[in-house]
C-alpha positions in Angstrom: 0.0 0.0 0.0 2.8 2.4 0.9 4.7 1.7 -2.4 1.5 2.3 -4.3 1.0 5.5 -2.5 4.5 6.7 -3.3 3.8 6.2 -7.0 0.9 8.7 -6.8 2.3 11.2 -4.3 5.6 10.9 -2.4 5.3 14.1 -0.5 4.6 14.3 3.3 4.9 11.7 6.0 3.3 8.3 5.7 3.1 6.3 8.9 2.2 2.5 8.8 0.6 0.6 11.6 1.1 -3.1 11.2 0.1 -5.9 13.6 2.1 -8.7 11.9 5.8 -8.8 12.8 6.9 -10.3 9.5 4.9 -7.9 7.4 6.3 -5.0 9.5 9.8 -6.2 8.9 9.2 -6.4 5.1 7.9 -2.9 5.0 10.8 -1.6 7.0 13.2 -3.4 4.6 11.4 -1.6 1.7 12.2 1.8 3.4 8.9 2.5 5.1 8.3 3.8 8.6 6.3 1.3 10.5 4.7 1.3 14.0 4.3 -2.4 14.9 1.1 -2.5 17.0 -2.5 -3.6 17.2 -4.5 -0.6 15.9 -7.2 -1.4 18.5 -4.7 -0.5 21.3 -4.1 3.0 19.9 -6.0 6.2 20.6 -6.9 8.1 17.4 -7.5 11.2 19.4 -3.8 11.6 20.3 -2.6 15.2 19.6 0.2 14.1 17.4 -2.5 13.1 14.8 -4.1 16.5 14.5 -2.5 17.1 11.0 -3.5 13.8 9.4 -4.9 14.4 5.9 -5.5 10.9 4.6 -6.5 7.6 6.2 -6.2 4.2 4.7 -7.2 0.9 6.3 -6.7 -2.8 5.3 -8.5 -4.7 7.9 -8.1 -8.4 8.5 -10.0 -10.5 5.9 -9.8 -14.0 7.3 -13.4 -14.1 8.6 -14.7 -12.9 5.1 -12.4 -15.1 3.0 -14.0 -18.0 1.2 -11.0 -20.1 2.4 -11.8 -19.5 6.1 -14.7 -20.3 8.4 -16.8 -17.5 6.8 -18.1 -16.1 10.1 -18.2 -12.8 8.5 -20.9 -14.1 6.2 -23.3 -14.6 9.0 -26.5 -12.7 8.3 -27.4 -12.3 12.0 -23.9 -11.2 13.0 -23.6 -8.7 10.2 -27.0 -7.2 11.0 -25.9 -6.7 14.7 -22.6 -5.2 13.7 -24.3 -3.0 11.1 -26.6 -1.6 13.8 -23.7 -0.7 16.0 -21.8 1.0 13.1 -24.9 3.1 12.3 -24.5 4.7 15.7 -20.9 5.7 15.3 -21.9 9.3 14.5 -23.7 9.6 17.8 -20.9 7.8 19.7 -18.3 10.3 18.4 -20.1 13.5 18.5 -21.4 13.9 14.9 -25.2 13.8 15.7 -26.6 17.2 15.1 -29.8 18.4 16.8 -31.8 21.6 16.6 -32.1 22.1 20.3 -29.4 21.8 23.0 -31.1 23.8 25.7 -33.6 21.2 26.8 -31.0 18.4 26.6 -28.2 20.1 28.6 -30.1 21.8 31.4 -30.9 25.1 29.8 -33.9 27.2 31.0 -36.1 26.4 28.0 -38.0 23.4 26.9 -37.9 22.1 23.3 -40.7 24.5 22.3 -38.9 27.6 23.8 -41.0 28.2 26.9 -39.2 28.6 30.2 -39.0 25.4 32.3 -40.9 25.5 35.6 -38.5 26.4 38.4 -35.9 28.0 36.1 -37.5 31.4 35.9 -34.5 32.9 37.6 -32.0 31.5 35.2 -29.8 34.3 33.5 -31.0 33.2 30.1 -34.6 32.7 30.9 -35.7 35.8 29.1 -33.1 35.8 26.4 -30.9 33.6 24.3 -27.9 31.9 25.9 -25.1 29.6 24.8 -27.4 26.6 24.8 -30.4 28.1 23.1 -29.6 26.9 19.6 -28.8 23.8 17.7 -25.6 22.0 17.6 -23.9 18.5 18.0 -24.4 16.2 20.9 -21.4 15.5 22.9 -19.5 12.1 22.3 -21.1 9.3 24.2 -18.3 6.7 23.9 -14.5 6.4 23.9 -12.9 4.5 21.0 -12.2 1.5 23.3 -15.9 1.4 24.4 -17.1 1.4 20.8 -14.5 -1.3 19.9 -15.8 -3.5 22.7 -19.4 -2.9 21.7 -18.7 -3.8 18.0 -16.7 -6.9 19.0 -19.5 -8.1 21.3 -21.8 -8.6 18.3 -19.6 -11.1 16.4 -18.1 -14.5 17.1 -14.7 -13.5 15.8 -13.5 -10.0 16.8 -11.5 -9.7 13.5 -14.8 -9.1 11.7 -15.3 -6.0 14.0 -12.1 -4.5 12.7 -14.1 -2.9 9.9 -15.5 -0.6 12.6 -12.0 1.0 12.7 -12.9 2.6 9.3 -15.3 4.8 11.2 -13.6 5.1 14.6 -10.4 6.5 13.2 -11.7 9.1 10.7 -14.4 10.3 13.1 -12.0 10.7 16.0 -9.4 12.4 13.8 -12.0 15.0 12.6 -13.1 15.3 16.2 -9.7 16.6 17.2 -9.4 18.9 14.2 -7.4 16.9 11.7 -7.9 18.2 8.1 -8.9 14.8 6.8 -9.5 14.9 3.0 -9.9 11.2 2.1 -10.6 7.8 3.6 -9.7 4.6 1.7 -10.1 0.9 2.5 -8.9 -2.3 0.9 -10.6 -5.5 2.0 -11.7 -9.0 0.8 -14.2 -8.7 -2.1 -16.6 -10.7 0.0 -17.4 -7.7 2.1 -19.4 -6.6 -1.0 -20.4 -10.0 -2.3 -21.5 -11.7 0.9 -21.8 -8.9 3.6 -22.8 -5.7 1.8 -24.6 -4.4 4.8 -21.2 -3.6 6.4 -20.3 -1.5 3.3 -23.6 0.2 3.4 -23.1 1.1 7.1 -19.7 2.7 6.5 -21.0 4.6 3.5 -24.1 5.9 5.2 -22.1 7.2 8.2 -19.6 9.0 5.8 -22.1 10.6 3.5 -25.1 11.3 5.9 -25.6 14.7 7.4 -25.5 13.0 10.8 -22.0 11.8 10.0 -19.3 13.5 7.9 -21.7 14.8 5.3 -19.1 14.2 2.7 -20.1 14.4 -1.0 -19.5 10.7 -1.9 -18.2 7.3 -0.9 -17.3 4.9 -3.7 -17.2 1.1 -3.6 -16.0 -1.4 -6.3 -14.2 -4.7 -6.8 -11.0 -4.7 -8.8 -8.4 -7.4 -9.8 -4.8 -6.4 -9.5 -4.1 -8.3 -12.8 -6.2 -5.8 -14.7 -3.7 -3.1 -13.7 -0.6 -4.9 -14.7 0.2 -7.1 -11.7 1.6 -10.6 -12.3 -1.0 -12.2 -10.1 -4.8 -12.2 -9.6 -5.7 -10.4 -6.4 -9.4 -9.6 -6.4 -10.1 -7.0 -3.7 -12.8 -4.6 -2.6 -11.9 -0.9 -2.6 -13.6 2.0 -0.9 -12.7 5.6 -1.5 -14.3 8.6 0.1 -13.0 11.7 -1.6 -14.0 14.1 -4.4 -12.9 12.6 -7.7 -15.2 10.0 -9.3 -16.8 8.9 -12.5 -20.6 8.3 -12.7 -21.8 4.9 -13.8 -25.1 3.1 -14.0 -25.5 2.1 -10.3 -28.4 -0.4 -11.0 -26.3 -2.3 -13.5 -23.3 -2.3 -11.3 -25.5 -3.6 -8.4 -27.0 -6.4 -10.5 -23.5 -7.5 -11.6 -22.1 -7.3 -8.1 -24.8 -9.4 -6.5 -25.8 -11.6 -9.4 -25.4 -14.7 -7.2 -28.0 -13.3 -4.9 -30.4 -12.4 -7.7 -30.1 -16.0 -9.0 -31.0 -17.4 -5.6 -33.6 -15.0 -4.3 -34.7 -13.0 -7.4 -33.9 -9.6 -5.7 -30.9 -7.6 -4.5 -29.8 -7.8 -0.8 -31.7 -5.5 1.6 -28.8 -3.4 2.5 -26.2 -2.4 -0.1 -24.0 0.7 -0.7 -24.7 2.9 -3.7 -22.6 2.0 -6.7 -23.4 5.0 -8.9 -19.8 6.3 -8.8 -16.5 4.6 -9.7 -13.0 5.6 -8.7 -10.1 5.9 -11.2 -7.1 4.3 -9.5 -4.7 5.8 -12.0 -6.2 9.3 -11.9 -5.8 9.7 -15.7 -2.4 8.0 -16.0 -1.9 5.3 -18.6 -2.3 1.8 -17.3 0.7 -0.4 -16.7 1.4 -3.0 -19.5 -0.2 -6.4 -19.1 2.3 -9.0 -17.6 2.3 -12.6 -18.9 3.6 -15.1 -16.4 5.1 -18.2 -18.0 4.1 -21.5 -16.4 6.8 -23.7 -14.9 7.4 -26.7 -17.1 9.0 -30.0 -16.1 12.4 -30.5 -17.7 12.4 -33.0 -20.5 13.4 -36.5 -19.7 
């Protein structure tokens, strides 16, 4: 991921957080700066992070992989985790209300009349600091939200997708000028558990969340971009550059296996009416042909 990022923009600092010791060693050998740690043990509200502009995540994919136990495909578990992720905006202080006065002990009720017993309050006959709309205070710490998300699934690695909301929301909360959020994950998050993708998208684009202009999802094969191997992955990009496509056609292609089985699309899916351009106008890499190994002649 860091090498790919350097191909696009090699300016500024790029800090990696990697849980796997061997992967961290490989990245360091390639010249990258790596913090070897479990991301769930770090606090995204740390003051040193106030200048972060871009956030990327590649959460563990074992529970979503077709080669594993597929616990991330469980409809019941995903529905529970989706419900938790829908409440990230409230947990981290992004829920906007039109009245703070009645919620935080001001002298007025929701309809503006003076609450009985508060006639002597300095703001009873005027407008005070609480007599307007605003955002509710955060209700959870990152660790509390992580624990809540993990409690809904049988394998806490599935709950790592919640970090895609925890980190950006906390970064914005402390004033970081975040301009993009990206994620790479098993293609099965869209094929088998699209509700998780929908939850992330809704929190990023809704007025109760970031209120960003768009959040794009798609599946891409690394071989289509010149790599010498097939690596089919899901990509999410929340930023401003995108190309409009036929969202209905893309959805029917994405969940064709569901349409064949049930005759309809899944109940919860992210919108697919935009598509990212990984090369941002650059020419694609040449196709690479890998010769098959042959047994030597006898």
